[in-house]
C-alpha positions in Angstrom: 106.6 87.4 111.7 109.8 88.5 113.5 110.2 91.3 111.0 106.6 92.6 111.7 107.2 92.3 115.4 110.4 94.4 115.1 108.5 97.0 113.1 105.8 97.3 115.8 108.4 97.6 118.6 110.3 100.3 116.6 107.0 102.1 116.0 106.1 102.1 119.7 109.5 103.4 120.6 109.2 106.2 118.0 105.8 107.1 119.4 107.3 107.5 122.8 110.3 109.4 121.6 108.4 111.8 119.4 105.3 112.2 121.6 104.1 115.8 121.5 103.8 117.7 124.8 100.0 118.4 125.1 98.3 119.2 128.4 95.1 117.3 128.8 92.5 118.6 131.2 90.2 115.6 131.2 86.7 116.3 132.3 84.3 113.9 134.0 81.3 112.4 132.3 82.9 112.0 128.8 81.0 109.7 126.5 82.3 107.4 123.7 80.0 106.3 120.9 80.8 103.9 118.2 82.9 100.8 117.8 86.3 100.2 119.3 87.9 101.1 116.0 85.7 103.9 114.8 84.3 105.3 118.1 84.9 108.9 119.3 84.9 110.5 122.7 83.1 113.8 123.5 81.4 115.8 126.2 77.6 115.2 126.4 75.8 118.5 126.5 72.3 119.9 125.9 73.2 121.6 122.7 73.7 118.3 121.0 70.1 117.2 121.2 68.4 117.9 117.8 71.6 119.4 116.5 73.4 119.3 113.2 77.0 118.2 113.3 79.7 117.6 110.7 81.6 114.3 110.6 84.5 114.3 108.1 85.9 110.9 107.2 83.5 107.9 107.0 85.4 105.0 105.5 83.6 101.8 106.2 82.9 102.4 109.9 79.9 104.7 110.4 79.3 103.5 114.0 79.9 107.0 115.6 77.7 108.8 113.1 74.8 106.3 113.4 75.0 106.1 117.3 75.2 109.9 117.5 72.2 110.5 115.2 70.2 107.8 117.1 71.1 109.0 120.6 70.6 112.8 120.1 68.0 112.8 117.3 70.6 114.7 115.4 71.4 115.3 111.7 74.9 114.2 110.7 76.5 115.7 107.6 79.0 113.0 106.6 81.8 114.4 104.5 83.8 111.8 102.4 84.4 111.5 98.7 86.0 108.0 98.9 84.2 105.6 96.5 84.1 102.7 98.9 82.8 105.1 101.7 80.1 106.3 99.3 79.0 102.6 98.6 79.0 101.9 102.4 76.8 105.0 103.1 74.4 103.9 100.4 74.1 100.4 101.9 73.3 102.1 105.3 70.6 104.2 103.7 69.0 101.0 102.4 68.7 99.6 105.9 67.3 102.7 107.6 64.8 101.7 110.3 66.1 98.2 110.8 67.8 96.7 113.9 71.4 95.4 114.1 71.7 91.7 113.2 75.4 91.3 114.2 78.0 92.8 116.4 80.7 95.3 115.5 84.0 93.8 114.4 87.4 95.5 114.9 89.4 96.8 111.9 87.3 99.5 110.3 85.3 97.5 107.9 81.8 97.0 109.3 79.0 95.1 107.8 75.9 97.3 107.4 73.9 94.8 109.4 75.9 95.7 112.5 74.3 99.1 112.7 71.1 99.7 114.8 69.2 102.0 112.6 65.8 101.8 114.3 65.9 105.4 115.5 67.6 106.8 112.4 65.8 108.4 109.4 67.1 109.0 105.9 67.3 112.7 106.8 69.5 111.9 109.8 72.5 111.0 107.7 73.4 113.3 104.8 76.4 112.5 102.6 78.5 115.3 101.2 80.7 113.7 98.5 83.5 116.1 98.9 86.7 116.4 100.9 86.8 119.1 103.6 89.6 121.6 102.6 90.6 125.2 102.9 88.8 126.3 99.7 86.4 125.1 97.1 88.6 123.4 94.4 89.4 120.1 92.7 91.9 118.0 94.7 94.1 114.9 94.2 92.9 112.1 96.6 95.8 109.7 97.0 95.1 106.0 97.4 96.5 104.0 100.4 99.5 101.8 99.8 97.4 98.7 100.9 94.6 98.3 98.4 92.5 96.5 101.1 92.4 99.8 103.1 89.7 102.4 102.3 91.1 105.7 103.5 92.5 108.1 100.8 94.5 111.2 101.7 94.9 114.7 100.4 98.4 115.1 101.9 99.6 111.5 101.1 101.4 110.9 104.4 100.9 107.1 104.1 102.9 107.1 100.8 105.6 109.4 102.0 104.2 112.3 100.0 105.1 110.6 96.7 103.1 112.5 94.1 103.2 109.6 91.7 100.9 107.6 94.0 97.7 106.4 92.4 94.9 109.0 93.0 91.5 110.2 92.0 90.3 113.7 91.7 87.5 114.9 94.0 85.8 118.2 94.9 87.2 120.0 97.9 84.8 122.1 100.0 85.5 124.8 102.5 83.7 124.6 105.8 82.0 128.0 105.4 80.6 126.7 102.1 79.4 123.5 103.7 77.7 125.4 106.5 75.9 127.7 104.1 74.9 124.8 101.8 73.2 122.9 104.7 71.9 126.1 106.5 74.0 125.5 109.6 74.2 128.6 111.8 76.3 127.2 114.6 78.2 124.0 114.9 78.3 122.3 118.4 80.6 119.4 117.2 82.8 118.4 114.3 84.8 115.3 113.7 88.0 115.5 111.7 89.4 112.1 110.6 90.8 113.3 107.3 94.2 111.5 107.0 96.6 114.4 107.5 94.6 117.3 106.1 93.3 118.2 109.5 96.1 120.7 110.4 95.6 122.8 107.2 91.9 122.7 107.8 92.2 123.7 111.5 94.6 126.6 110.8 92.2 127.8 108.1 89.2 127.7 110.4 91.1 129.6 113.2 92.3 132.2 110.8 88.6 132.7 109.6 87.4 132.7 113.3 85.1 129.7 112.5 84.9 128.1 116.0 83.3 124.7 116.6 82.4 124.1 120.3 83.7 120.5 120.3 86.4 119.4 117.9 87.1 115.7 117.7 90.3 115.3 115.7 92.8 112.7 114.7 96.3 114.1 114.3 97.4 111.7 111.6 101.0 112.8 111.7 101.4 111.1 115.1 101.0 107.8 113.3 104.2 108.7 111.4 106.3 109.9 114.4 109.3 112.2 113.8 110.7 115.5 115.0 108.5 117.2 112.4 105.3 115.5 113.5 106.0 116.4 117.1 106.5 120.1 116.2 103.5 120.2 113.9 101.2 118.8 116.5 102.5 121.0 119.3 102.1 124.1 117.0 98.5 123.3 116.2 97.7 122.6 119.9 99.2 126.0 120.8 97.0 127.7 118.1 93.9 125.9 119.4 94.6 127.0 123.0 95.3 130.6 121.9 91.8 130.5 120.3 90.1 129.5 123.6 90.2 125.7 123.3 91.3 123.2 126.0 92.2 119.6 125.4 89.7 117.3 127.3 90.8 113.9 126.1 93.6 111.9 124.4 93.3 108.3 123.5 97.0 107.7 123.8 97.5 107.3 120.1 96.4 110.1 117.9 92.7 111.0 118.7 91.9 114.2 120.7 89.0 116.2 122.0 89.2 119.9 122.1 86.4 122.0 123.7 85.9 125.7 123.4 85.5 127.3 126.7 
């Protein structure tokens, strides 16, 4: 117990020491949808009603996706090739139209009966069994060190980039391919919870001038604080600002909201 406490204290110290300098211009009227663990904060706007959005990273907490689809009558393209996430999604589809029977629990592993699916249709949630990447290819998807955890990773930060880590092979898909496949002409909102691959993906999108109006992103490197993580996050923040984005929200850990002005 003392060892675990010491690790937590050291991690908090490292977070403070290597916290990136990011200017946040928080706007009023922000809205959070989803559970305490899997919820995300964004700016409510008229273009979200009846929209199609892309949500990358499902795991076993689809609370944001379900609540967003229900509130805005939207279609959510869920992008995740993780086997357990696919099973969770299929269980949700089997309960479409039914009310929630229990509350959310913290920890990222929700029971499907905790989702209120009365205003959600089967067409509201579409699963893309791929990993969002910079190109269409086959990728190694590395397993987490704790087998009880669901999230796999393309860049394998959680295993210190050890290429001998257990992995599966999954299809990678570029955003432009995804947009064409689902006939999406403009994207008002995208969530990136992709375990360290977000920086490569964002750089690629900016290079191709594919601009999403609201970008909800977890900078996973901030969960492994170091001089390198601090520089990488500050670099990607600078690129986003140079492309016309402003940071509207930071949760104090690793989740951010960027809005295109």
